[in-house]
C-alpha positions in Angstrom: 0.0 0.0 0.0 1.6 3.2 -1.2 1.0 7.0 -1.4 2.3 8.7 -4.5 3.4 12.3 -5.2 5.6 14.5 -7.3 8.3 16.0 -5.0 9.8 19.0 -6.7 12.3 21.7 -6.1 11.9 25.0 -8.0 15.1 27.1 -8.3 15.1 30.8 -9.1 17.5 33.7 -9.6 16.4 37.1 -8.4 16.4 39.8 -11.2 15.1 42.4 -8.7 15.3 42.5 -4.9 12.7 40.3 -3.3 11.8 40.0 0.4 9.9 37.1 2.1 8.1 38.4 5.2 8.3 36.1 8.3 5.7 33.4 8.1 4.4 34.5 4.7 6.7 32.7 2.2 4.1 30.2 1.0 1.5 33.0 0.8 3.9 35.1 -1.4 4.5 32.1 -3.7 0.8 31.2 -3.9 0.0 34.8 -4.9 -1.5 35.0 -8.3 -0.6 31.3 -9.0 -4.2 30.2 -9.5 -5.0 33.1 -11.8 -2.0 32.4 -14.1 -2.7 28.6 -14.0 -6.3 29.2 -15.2 -5.0 31.6 -17.9 -2.7 28.9 -19.3 -5.0 25.9 -18.9 -8.4 27.4 -19.9 -9.6 29.1 -23.0 -10.8 32.7 -22.6 -14.4 31.6 -23.3 -14.4 29.2 -20.3 -17.4 30.0 -18.1 -15.7 28.8 -15.0 -14.9 25.3 -13.6 -18.4 24.6 -12.2 -20.0 25.3 -15.6 -17.4 24.1 -17.9 -18.2 20.9 -19.9 -14.5 19.9 -19.9 -14.1 20.2 -16.1 -13.5 16.4 -15.6 -10.3 16.5 -17.7 -9.2 20.1 -16.9 -6.0 20.4 -14.9 -7.1 23.8 -13.5 -10.5 22.4 -12.2 -8.7 19.3 -10.7 -6.2 21.5 -8.9 -8.0 24.6 -7.8 -11.7 23.8 -7.9 -11.9 20.1 -7.5 -15.4 20.0 -6.0 -16.6 21.1 -9.4 -15.7 17.7 -10.9 -17.5 14.8 -9.2 -18.9 13.9 -5.7 -16.2 13.5 -3.2 -15.6 11.3 -0.2 -18.3 11.0 2.4 -18.0 13.7 5.0 -15.6 15.8 3.1 -17.1 19.2 2.5 -14.1 21.1 1.1 -11.8 19.0 -1.0 -8.1 19.4 -0.3 -6.1 20.9 -3.1 -3.5 18.5 -4.3 -0.3 20.4 -3.4 1.6 21.9 -0.6 4.5 24.4 -0.4 7.6 24.0 1.6 9.2 27.4 1.9 9.7 28.2 5.6 13.5 28.5 5.0 12.8 31.7 3.0 11.0 33.4 5.9 12.5 36.8 6.7 15.1 36.6 4.0 15.9 39.2 1.3 17.5 38.3 -2.0 19.5 40.8 -4.0 19.5 40.8 -7.8 21.7 37.9 -9.1 21.3 35.7 -6.0 19.6 32.3 -6.1 16.8 30.8 -3.9 14.5 27.8 -4.0 11.4 26.3 -2.6 9.9 22.8 -2.6 6.4 21.8 -3.7 4.7 18.5 -3.2 2.1 17.6 -5.8 -0.4 14.8 -5.2 -2.1 14.9 -8.6 0.4 12.7 -10.5 -1.1 13.2 -14.0 1.7 14.4 -16.3 -0.3 17.4 -17.6 -0.7 18.8 -14.1 3.0 18.8 -13.5 3.6 20.5 -16.9 1.1 23.2 -16.0 2.7 23.8 -12.6 6.1 24.3 -14.2 4.7 26.6 -16.9 2.7 28.6 -14.4 5.7 29.3 -12.1 7.8 30.2 -15.1 5.2 32.8 -16.1 4.6 33.9 -12.5 8.3 34.6 -12.1 8.3 36.8 -15.1 5.3 38.7 -13.9 6.7 39.1 -10.4 6.6 37.5 -7.0 5.6 39.1 -3.6 3.4 42.2 -3.1 6.1 44.3 -4.8 5.9 42.0 -7.9 9.7 41.6 -7.9 10.9 39.9 -11.1 12.7 36.6 -10.8 13.6 33.8 -13.2 12.8 30.1 -12.9 16.1 28.4 -13.8 15.4 24.8 -13.0 13.0 22.3 -11.5 14.2 19.0 -10.1 12.6 15.9 -8.6 13.5 15.0 -5.0 14.4 11.7 -3.5 12.9 10.1 -0.3 15.7 11.9 1.6 14.7 15.3 0.1 17.7 15.7 -2.2 17.5 16.7 -5.9 17.9 13.6 -8.1 16.7 14.4 -11.6 16.1 17.7 -13.6 12.8 18.1 -15.3 13.1 21.7 -16.4 16.1 23.7 -17.3 16.9 26.6 -19.7 13.3 27.1 -20.5 12.6 23.6 -21.6 10.6 20.8 -19.9 12.4 17.4 -20.2 11.3 13.9 -19.5 9.9 13.3 -16.0 12.2 10.6 -14.6 11.8 8.9 -11.3 8.2 10.0 -10.9 6.1 9.7 -9.0 7.7 9.2 -5.6 6.2 6.2 -3.9 5.8 6.2 0.0 5.3 2.7 1.5 2.6 2.7 4.2 3.4 -0.8 5.4 4.2 -1.1 9.1 7.8 -0.8 10.1 9.5 -4.2 10.1 11.0 -3.7 13.6 9.3 -2.7 16.8 8.9 1.0 17.4 8.0 2.1 20.9 9.1 5.8 21.0 8.7 8.6 18.5 9.2 12.3 18.6 7.2 14.6 16.3 8.3 18.2 15.6 5.6 20.5 14.3 7.7 22.7 12.0 5.0 25.1 10.8 1.8 26.3 12.5 -0.5 23.3 12.9 -4.2 23.1 13.7 -5.9 19.7 14.4 -9.6 19.2 14.6 -11.4 16.6 16.7 -15.0 16.7 15.7 -15.8 20.3 15.1 -13.3 21.7 17.6 -9.6 22.5 17.4 -7.5 20.5 19.8 -5.2 22.5 22.2 -2.5 19.8 22.0 -1.6 17.0 19.6 -3.0 13.9 21.2 -1.7 10.9 19.2 -5.2 9.6 18.6 -6.2 12.9 16.9 -2.9 13.3 15.0 -2.9 9.8 13.6 -6.6 10.0 12.6 -6.1 13.3 10.8 -3.1 11.9 8.9 -5.0 8.7 8.0 -8.0 10.7 6.7 -5.8 13.1 4.7 -3.8 10.3 3.0 -7.0 8.4 2.2 -8.8 11.4 0.8 -5.9 12.5 -1.4 -5.5 8.9 -2.7 -9.2 8.7 -3.5 -9.4 12.1 -5.2 -6.1 12.1 -7.1 -4.6 8.6 -6.8 -5.4 4.9 -7.0 -8.2 5.0 -4.4 -8.9 5.3 -0.7 -6.8 3.4 1.9 -7.9 -0.2 2.2 -7.8 -0.4 6.0 -10.2 -0.7 8.9 -10.5 3.0 9.9 -12.2 2.3 13.2 -9.6 -0.3 14.3 -6.8 2.0 13.2 -8.3 4.7 15.5 -8.7 2.4 18.4 -5.1 1.2 18.2 -3.9 4.9 17.9 -5.8 5.8 21.1 -3.6 3.4 23.1 -0.5 5.4 22.3 0.5 7.9 25.1 1.8 11.4 24.7 4.7 11.6 27.2 5.9 15.1 26.5 4.3 18.2 24.9 6.3 21.3 24.3 4.3 23.5 21.9 3.5 27.2 21.6 0.9 29.1 19.6 1.9 31.3 16.6 -0.5 34.0 15.5 -0.3 34.7 11.7 -2.7 36.1 9.1 -2.7 36.4 5.3 -4.5 38.9 3.1 -6.2 37.7 0.0 -5.1 39.8 -3.0 -8.3 38.7 -4.8 -10.9 39.5 -2.1 -8.9 41.8 0.2 -10.1 39.7 3.2 -7.7 38.7 6.0 -7.6 35.1 7.1 -5.9 33.5 10.1 -3.1 31.0 9.3 -1.6 30.4 12.7 -1.4 27.4 14.9 0.9 25.6 17.3 4.6 24.7 16.7 7.0 22.7 18.8 7.5 19.0 19.7 5.7 16.1 21.2 6.9 12.6 22.3 4.8 9.5 22.0 5.2 6.0 23.6 3.4 2.8 22.6 3.2 0.3 19.8 4.1 2.7 17.0 5.3 0.4 14.2 2.0 0.7 12.3 1.9 4.5 12.5 5.5 5.4 11.7 5.1 5.2 7.9 1.9 7.4 8.2 3.9 10.0 10.1 6.7 9.9 7.6 4.2 10.4 4.7 2.7 13.4 6.6 6.1 15.1 6.3 5.3 15.4 2.6 1.5 16.0 2.8 1.2 18.0 6.0 -1.6 17.5 8.4 -4.5 19.5 9.7 -6.0 22.7 8.4 -4.8 25.0 5.5 -1.9 22.7 4.5 -1.8 24.3 1.0 -0.4 27.4 2.7 2.5 25.4 4.2 0.8 24.7 7.5 1.0 21.4 9.3 4.5 20.4 8.2 6.0 17.8 10.6 9.3 16.0 11.1 9.8 12.6 12.7 12.5 11.2 14.8 
């Protein structure tokens, strides 16, 4: 049982000075991304994803308005978009003209045309300008990443898209072969976990494991080979036996402003670490997969990134 994704690194060179405000890197990169994606993928006469006759095969509709295509999984009101940014290393940094920077993007819709549109969109977005100041940058390369997060094959360089080698990345969800009794999880970016309709004040393992399980299954059902073939209730019951032995988290308050609507939205949550003890071999690969997918609310903005040790 596997989970599949395109793990990508986008490398740029600054043509004008560009600044990434603390906690806002993913928001800056997201910027006008959807607008340019639609411009490239859809004809000018398109009435919109919900009314378009071609929405079932449209890369834009699948990526940005997926609820317009077909009924989704039971209980899922807002479909998760099939990508997340990894750009926290840019927070608070300024890049002078001529300097290079990069961010990573994990794409869960593994159809080749979606990958091509992502590359073309970022190339165009770079030309039109990133950040509120619309600073001009240049996309110089896109590479695939290995399981260890290192670049392993170039798929875009010198303005040309090449063959997509070593794609997609396959994450094995089988239980760890050896016993695992202790794990530490670091919540790298602000994380919000829901239990029922309420946000949880701390990352109890039963809630964390359930949200990861549900996210992986939903993404597989919407964009991959199908939902997880597991007993969800039994999975949750076993997760409830795992104890949280240490919790060192703190709340981060952040907001983002939509350039399209002008509205301000909260994108905060807790960061820090938590230690867990119990029979964890079954859950370790799910936690490792969540490093790539994120967990909790608003993962598309880079929230819910975790690391495991």
